[in-house]
C-alpha angles and dihedrals in degrees: 000000000000119000122213120241109231091207093057091044091054091043090054091049092050092047091050091049091048091052090050091051092048091051092048090048090051091052090047091051091048091052092048092048092050091049091050091048091051090049091051091048089052092048091051092047091240121161131214121259094248091053090050092051091050092052091045091053091047091051091051090051091050092049090052090050092050091048092051091048090051090049091049091049091052093052095051114079117231115244117252115262112265113239090220091060091053092055095053 
């Protein structure tokens, strides 16, 4: 029968606890870094990628609308100037 060594058992428990603490510290550092990065992005007036893509799509739609309005304006003939308006 094999007996357990209490020293090795305690060493394994301490190592396991240390790894858990290191992992928790890594997650905490990651969260703090992300918060700081978000704060910097806000300070620099940066926007997120999805917001940029939404504005870009809206701008493209507006440009198409302006182009269609310009095309419609070219196809319609301007009315002749009224002689009464010229006298005023």
